C-alpha positions in Angstrom: 140.4 268.1 55.4 139.8 265.9 58.3 137.8 267.5 61.1 139.7 266.2 63.7 142.9 267.7 62.3 141.4 271.2 61.6 139.7 271.3 65.0 143.2 270.3 66.9 144.9 272.9 64.7 142.4 275.7 65.4 142.8 274.7 69.2 146.5 275.0 69.0 146.1 278.4 67.4 143.8 279.6 69.9 146.3 278.9 72.9 148.8 280.2 71.2 147.2 283.5 70.7 145.9 283.1 74.7 149.6 282.6 75.7 151.2 285.2 73.7 148.3 287.7 74.8 149.4 287.1 78.3 152.9 287.4 77.9 152.4 290.9 75.9 150.1 292.2 78.8 152.6 291.4 81.3 155.4 293.6 79.4 153.1 296.7 78.5 153.4 299.8 80.4 150.7 300.9 82.7 149.3 303.4 80.6 148.4 300.8 78.0 146.3 299.0 80.8 143.8 301.8 81.5 140.4 301.6 81.7 140.1 303.6 78.3 142.4 301.3 76.5 140.2 298.4 77.6 137.1 299.9 76.4 138.7 300.6 73.0 139.6 297.0 72.8 136.3 295.7 73.7 134.7 297.8 71.2 137.0 296.2 68.3 136.4 292.8 69.4 132.8 293.3 69.8 132.5 294.1 65.9 135.0 290.9 65.3 132.9 288.7 67.5 129.8 289.6 66.1 130.9 289.0 62.3 132.5 285.9 63.6 129.3 284.6 65.2 127.2 285.5 62.0 129.6 283.5 59.8 129.5 280.6 62.4 125.9 280.5 62.3 126.1 280.4 58.3 128.2 277.6 58.4 126.2 275.6 61.0 123.0 276.1 58.7 125.0 275.2 55.6 126.3 271.8 57.3 123.0 270.9 58.6 121.1 271.6 55.7 123.6 269.5 53.6 123.2 266.7 56.3 119.5 267.0 56.4 119.1 266.8 52.7 121.1 263.7 52.5 119.3 261.9 55.3 115.7 263.1 53.5 117.1 261.5 50.1 118.0 258.2 52.0 114.6 258.1 53.7 112.8 258.8 50.2 115.0 255.9 48.5 114.2 253.4 51.4 110.3 254.1 51.0 110.4 254.3 47.4 112.4 250.9 47.2 109.7 249.2 49.5 106.8 250.6 47.4 108.5 249.4 43.9 108.6 246.1 45.5 105.2 246.0 46.2 104.1 247.1 42.8 106.1 244.3 41.2 104.3 241.8 43.8 101.1 243.2 42.7 101.9 242.6 39.0 102.0 238.8 39.9 104.2 235.8 39.8 105.6 236.9 36.5 107.6 239.5 38.3 109.1 237.4 40.9 112.3 236.8 39.1 112.4 240.5 38.6 111.9 241.1 42.5 114.9 238.8 43.2 117.1 241.0 41.0 115.9 244.2 42.4 116.7 242.8 46.1 120.1 242.0 44.9 120.7 245.3 43.7 119.6 247.3 46.8 121.3 244.7 48.9 124.7 246.0 46.9 123.7 249.6 47.1 123.3 248.8 51.0 126.8 247.3 51.2 128.3 250.0 49.1 127.1 252.9 51.0 127.3 251.2 54.9 130.2 248.5 54.6 129.7 247.5 58.1 132.4 245.1 59.3 134.1 244.9 56.3 136.6 247.7 57.2 136.6 249.5 53.7 135.1 253.0 53.1 132.0 253.6 51.3 131.6 253.2 47.7 129.8 255.9 46.6 129.7 255.7 42.8 126.4 254.2 41.6 126.3 250.6 40.3 125.2 251.6 36.5 125.7 248.2 35.4 123.6 246.6 37.9 121.0 249.3 37.6 121.0 249.0 34.0 120.3 245.4 34.0 117.2 245.6 36.4 116.1 248.5 34.4 116.1 246.5 31.0 114.4 243.5 32.8 111.8 245.8 33.9 111.1 247.1 30.4 111.3 243.5 29.0 108.1 242.8 31.0 105.0 242.0 28.7 101.7 242.7 30.5 98.9 241.2 28.6 95.9 243.5 30.3 95.5 247.1 30.4 95.9 247.1 34.5 99.4 245.0 34.0 100.3 247.9 31.5 99.4 250.6 34.1 101.3 248.8 36.9 104.5 248.2 34.7 104.2 252.1 34.0 104.0 252.7 37.8 107.1 250.5 38.4 109.2 252.2 35.4 108.3 255.6 36.9 109.4 254.4 40.5 112.8 252.8 39.3 113.8 256.1 37.6 113.0 258.2 40.8 115.0 255.8 42.9 118.0 256.1 40.4 117.6 259.8 40.6 117.5 259.6 44.3 121.0 257.3 44.3 122.6 260.0 42.0 121.9 262.7 43.9 123.0 261.5 47.0 126.4 260.7 45.2 126.2 264.2 43.9 125.6 265.9 47.4 129.0 264.4 48.9 130.8 267.5 47.5 131.6 269.6 50.7 129.4 272.6 51.5 131.9 274.3 53.9 134.0 276.6 52.0 138.0 276.4 53.0 138.5 279.9 52.6 135.7 281.0 54.7 137.0 278.2 57.5 140.2 279.9 57.5 138.8 283.5 57.8 136.8 282.2 60.7 139.5 280.7 62.3 142.0 283.9 62.0 139.1 286.1 63.6 138.7 283.7 66.3 142.6 283.7 66.8 142.2 287.6 67.1 139.7 287.7 69.5 141.1 285.3 72.1 144.5 287.2 71.7 142.7 290.2 72.7 140.7 288.4 75.4 143.8 287.6 77.1 144.9 290.9 76.9 141.8 292.2 78.7 141.8 289.1 81.3 143.7 289.4 84.7 147.2 287.1 84.5 145.3 284.7 87.1 144.6 280.9 86.9 140.7 281.3 86.8 140.8 283.5 83.6 143.5 281.2 82.3 141.1 278.1 82.5 138.0 280.2 81.4 139.8 281.1 78.2 141.1 277.3 77.6 137.6 276.3 78.2 136.0 278.5 75.7 138.9 277.6 73.0 138.2 273.9 73.6 134.5 274.6 73.1 135.0 276.8 69.9 137.3 274.1 68.5 134.6 271.3 69.2 132.2 273.4 67.4 134.2 273.7 64.2 134.7 269.9 64.7 131.0 269.2 65.1 130.4 271.7 61.8 132.7 269.8 59.5 131.6 266.4 60.7 128.1 267.2 59.7 129.4 268.0 56.2 130.5 264.3 56.1 127.0 262.7 56.4 128.2 259.2 55.4 131.6 258.9 56.8 131.7 261.3 59.8 131.4 260.5 63.4 127.6 261.4 63.0 127.2 259.6 59.6 123.5 258.8 58.5 122.4 255.8 59.7 121.2 253.1 57.0 118.8 251.3 59.3 115.9 252.8 56.9 117.7 251.3 53.8 118.1 248.0 55.9 114.7 247.7 56.9 113.6 248.0 53.3 115.6 245.4 52.3 114.1 242.9 54.8 110.7 243.8 53.6 111.8 242.8 50.1 111.4 239.1 48.7 114.1 236.5 49.7 
């Protein structure tokens, strides 16, 4: 479900509803265009508009919540990556090879999620082979002191948390916007704009106002759907925090 296509389809439907409403208005008998008729239409449309506004607010909240959750997980993972490298550095020279292995793993993850310049889409599946190899190497550390054992225990815990966050990012890729709900809102919007065109006088100013509103509503739907695609949309999450973490790792 490409956001641009959905927005254009909705815009087309709203424009057709506006033109159809104005066409029907010109052919209605005069007694259908009285003040009492307009008041009844306003009451009915007011109810539909209120329900539509509530559902739009729900969609915005859902998309924004999903976007913020993914961004928070990326930031947390970046912080834990830097801290794990510090813990391994504190362990001593025995962990230098492991730190290089860890850097290679993080670099691969960075390239998978943000393949800048390659033209290929992001690869969201966690690299379990590389992750397992690093974790096995971490478990193979044999500290000779109690402090070394504590450091190893902390490093293992951090590695598990990083793996959990990476898996959580993958699991959050499922869309949070219901297609059925989006269809219902689009249908209600078409009804609203159709009735707006029935109430509006047939002149260029009213037509411009309605078309501008249709473009704005379609743009809002586009933004909602883009926020629901945090790693591939126009507002995709920046990989700067993970790149900053990578630059602080041993080279």
